[in-house]
MDTraj code that builds the backbone (N, CA, C; nanometers):
import mdtraj as md
import numpy as np

residues = "MET ILE LEU GLU MET ARG ARG ASN SER LEU SER PHE GLN GLU THR CYS VAL LEU PHE LYS ILE PRO THR LEU GLU THR LEU VAL LYS TRP VAL LYS ILE TYR ASP GLU GLU GLY PRO GLU GLY LEU SER LYS GLU ASN ARG GLY ARG SER LYS PRO MET PRO LYS THR LYS LYS THR TYR ASP VAL ARG SER ASN SER".split()
xyz = np.array([
    [12.0320, 23.3042, 7.7456],
    [12.0247, 23.2475, 7.6187],
    [12.0373, 23.3644, 7.5177],
    [11.9662, 23.4592, 7.5353],
    [11.9735, 23.5912, 7.4455],
    [12.1114, 23.6471, 7.4543],
    [12.1551, 23.6622, 7.5779],
    [12.2862, 23.7199, 7.6179],
    [12.3922, 23.6386, 7.5413],
    [12.3814, 23.5156, 7.5530],
    [12.4909, 23.4305, 7.5030],
    [12.4724, 23.4330, 7.3491],
    [12.3633, 23.4446, 7.2931],
    [12.3414, 23.4686, 7.1446],
    [12.4199, 23.5870, 7.1030],
    [12.3928, 23.6924, 7.1760],
    [12.4610, 23.8215, 7.1426],
    [12.6118, 23.8317, 7.1645],
    [12.6588, 23.7807, 7.2693],
    [12.7987, 23.7589, 7.3182],
    [12.8859, 23.6976, 7.2009],
    [12.8082, 23.5701, 7.1548],
    [12.8928, 23.4901, 7.0560],
    [12.8555, 23.5188, 6.9253],
    [12.7735, 23.6252, 6.8966],
    [12.7288, 23.6593, 6.7564],
    [12.6746, 23.5483, 6.6851],
    [12.5914, 23.4719, 6.7588],
    [12.4936, 23.3680, 6.6934],
    [12.3944, 23.4186, 6.6119],
    [12.3564, 23.3485, 6.5022],
    [12.2278, 23.3825, 6.4271],
    [12.1062, 23.3354, 6.5004],
    [12.0052, 23.3742, 6.4616],
    [11.8824, 23.3197, 6.5236],
    [11.8687, 23.1806, 6.5068],
    [11.9034, 23.1366, 6.3892],
    [11.8909, 22.9953, 6.3618],
    [11.9896, 22.9057, 6.4470],
    [12.1127, 22.9622, 6.4471],
    [12.2137, 22.8880, 6.5295],
    [12.1607, 22.8666, 6.6743],
    [12.1114, 22.9899, 6.7197],
    [12.0468, 22.9810, 6.8644],
    [11.9411, 22.8868, 6.8725],
    [11.8380, 22.8733, 6.7882],
    [11.7418, 22.7775, 6.7910],
    [11.7936, 22.6444, 6.7974],
    [11.8944, 22.6015, 6.7245],
    [11.9422, 22.4777, 6.7132],
    [12.0146, 22.4550, 6.8552],
    [12.1054, 22.5422, 6.8987],
    [12.1766, 22.5238, 7.0245],
    [12.0910, 22.5138, 7.1355],
    [11.9820, 22.5880, 7.1610],
    [11.8990, 22.5760, 7.2586],
    [11.7622, 22.5002, 7.2480],
    [11.7565, 22.4358, 7.1469],
    [11.6436, 22.3483, 7.1047],
    [11.5124, 22.4101, 7.1212],
    [11.5166, 22.5399, 7.0455],
    [11.3875, 22.6290, 7.0377],
    [11.3234, 22.5730, 6.9149],
    [11.1822, 22.5317, 6.9260],
    [11.1283, 22.4698, 6.8167],
    [11.1089, 22.5500, 6.6829],
    [11.0880, 22.6799, 6.6890],
    [11.0623, 22.7702, 6.5733],
    [11.1436, 22.8908, 6.5829],
    [11.1905, 22.9484, 6.4703],
    [11.2382, 23.0774, 6.4769],
    [11.1523, 23.1934, 6.5260],
    [11.0222, 23.1709, 6.4837],
    [10.9393, 23.2811, 6.5376],
    [10.9255, 23.2855, 6.6847],
    [10.9413, 23.1822, 6.7560],
    [10.9409, 23.1750, 6.9055],
    [11.0597, 23.2515, 6.9400],
    [11.1796, 23.2435, 6.8981],
    [11.3009, 23.3189, 6.9419],
    [11.2836, 23.4588, 6.9111],
    [11.2318, 23.4920, 6.7929],
    [11.2123, 23.6267, 6.7482],
    [11.1122, 23.7041, 6.8697],
    [11.0108, 23.6264, 6.8968],
    [10.9180, 23.6856, 6.9853],
    [10.9822, 23.7076, 7.1355],
    [11.0570, 23.6128, 7.1704],
    [11.1392, 23.6113, 7.2960],
    [11.2360, 23.7284, 7.3033],
    [11.3141, 23.7525, 7.1856],
    [11.4132, 23.8643, 7.1733],
    [11.3407, 23.9984, 7.1869],
    [11.2338, 24.0023, 7.1215],
    [11.1540, 24.1301, 7.1247],
    [11.1029, 24.1510, 7.2752],
    [11.0528, 24.0529, 7.3469],
    [11.0068, 24.0748, 7.4686],
    [11.1270, 24.1121, 7.5680],
    [11.2461, 24.0500, 7.5389],
    [11.3591, 24.0764, 7.6221],
    [11.4091, 24.2178, 7.6020],
    [11.4000, 24.2628, 7.4869],
    [11.4440, 24.4117, 7.4447],
    [11.3523, 24.5034, 7.5046],
    [11.2218, 24.4792, 7.5051],
    [11.1248, 24.5741, 7.5631],
    [11.1044, 24.5669, 7.7156],
    [11.1149, 24.4471, 7.7652],
    [11.0868, 24.4353, 7.9196],
    [11.1993, 24.3879, 7.9998],
    [11.3093, 24.3465, 7.9459],
    [11.4304, 24.3013, 8.0115],
    [11.4041, 24.1545, 8.0549],
    [11.5001, 24.0771, 8.1172],
    [11.4947, 23.9503, 8.1491],
    [11.3809, 23.9035, 8.2284],
    [11.3288, 23.9958, 8.3200],
    [11.1967, 23.9651, 8.3929],
    [11.0665, 23.9610, 8.2985],
    [11.0730, 24.0054, 8.1840],
    [10.9631, 23.9999, 8.1027],
    [10.9398, 23.8558, 8.0505],
    [11.0449, 23.7833, 8.0415],
    [11.0368, 23.6390, 7.9905],
    [10.9993, 23.5594, 8.1031],
    [11.0152, 23.5960, 8.2390],
    [10.9803, 23.5083, 8.3412],
    [10.8245, 23.5192, 8.4018],
    [10.7546, 23.6062, 8.3242],
    [10.6201, 23.6304, 8.3549],
    [10.5446, 23.5037, 8.3508],
    [10.4440, 23.4747, 8.4433],
    [10.3736, 23.3602, 8.4355],
    [10.2639, 23.3546, 8.3242],
    [10.2258, 23.4617, 8.2755],
    [10.1063, 23.4674, 8.1928],
    [10.1611, 23.4498, 8.0405],
    [10.2941, 23.3974, 8.0175],
    [10.3492, 23.3687, 7.8848],
    [10.2840, 23.2418, 7.8396],
    [10.2700, 23.2093, 7.7163],
    [10.2392, 23.0981, 7.6637],
    [10.0757, 23.0925, 7.6054],
    [10.0320, 22.9887, 7.5857],
    [9.8938, 22.9853, 7.5322],
    [9.7949, 23.0204, 7.6312],
    [9.6892, 23.0975, 7.5967],
    [9.5839, 23.1177, 7.6879],
    [9.5034, 22.9948, 7.7053],
    [9.4391, 22.9863, 7.8217],
    [9.3403, 22.8738, 7.8530],
    [9.2202, 22.8928, 7.7811],
    [9.1712, 22.7771, 7.7141],
    [9.0278, 22.7966, 7.6406],
    [8.9371, 22.8216, 7.7419],
    [8.8294, 22.8958, 7.6838],
    [8.7127, 22.9257, 7.7668],
    [8.6414, 22.7982, 7.7877],
    [8.5755, 22.7878, 7.9134],
    [8.5024, 22.6636, 7.9464],
    [8.3826, 22.6589, 7.8669],
    [8.3404, 22.5420, 7.8309],
    [8.2124, 22.5292, 7.7584],
    [8.1003, 22.5327, 7.8453],
    [7.9955, 22.6134, 7.8110],
    [7.8842, 22.6309, 7.8870],
    [7.7686, 22.5612, 7.8299],
    [7.6873, 22.5053, 7.8997],
    [7.5664, 22.4338, 7.8482],
    [7.4515, 22.5364, 7.8258],
    [7.3962, 22.5378, 7.7106],
    [7.2755, 22.6285, 7.6883],
    [7.1581, 22.5618, 7.7509],
    [7.0880, 22.6463, 7.8093],
    [6.9577, 22.6002, 7.8672],
    [6.8400, 22.6764, 7.8024],
    [6.7297, 22.6029, 7.7857],
    [6.6221, 22.6657, 7.7180],
    [6.4899, 22.6539, 7.7862],
    [6.4168, 22.7466, 7.7906],
    [6.2886, 22.7639, 7.8730],
    [6.1781, 22.6949, 7.7727],
    [6.1321, 22.5789, 7.8192],
    [6.0456, 22.4881, 7.7383],
    [5.8943, 22.5126, 7.7906],
    [5.8761, 22.6182, 7.8725],
    [5.7364, 22.6446, 7.9124],
    [5.6586, 22.7104, 7.8020],
    [5.5340, 22.6796, 7.7772],
    [5.4747, 22.7514, 7.6714],
    [5.4067, 22.8757, 7.7252],
    [5.3615, 22.9535, 7.6261],
    [5.3174, 23.0848, 7.6548],
    [5.1628, 23.0859, 7.6464],
    [5.0999, 22.9800, 7.6374],
    [4.9536, 22.9905, 7.6314],
    [4.8813, 22.9785, 7.7557],
])
top = md.Topology()
chain = top.add_chain()
for i, resn in enumerate(residues, 1):
    res = top.add_residue(resn, chain, resSeq=i)
    for name in ("N", "CA", "C"):
        top.add_atom(name, md.element.get_by_symbol(name[0]), res)
traj = md.Trajectory(xyz[None], top)
């Protein structure tokens, strides 16, 4: 995708439309990763949103101190 964008001198906006990328910011981020880490940087499994922390139940000690 990025190579095709550069080979065909496509703008970021044209590339987003052609490849159905939802936001320009997403493409900008992908291009930055590609330039810094190469194509393998885009295939890392840890890309995307991080998983939320699981909710923990608070426990209280209800014993009296008397």
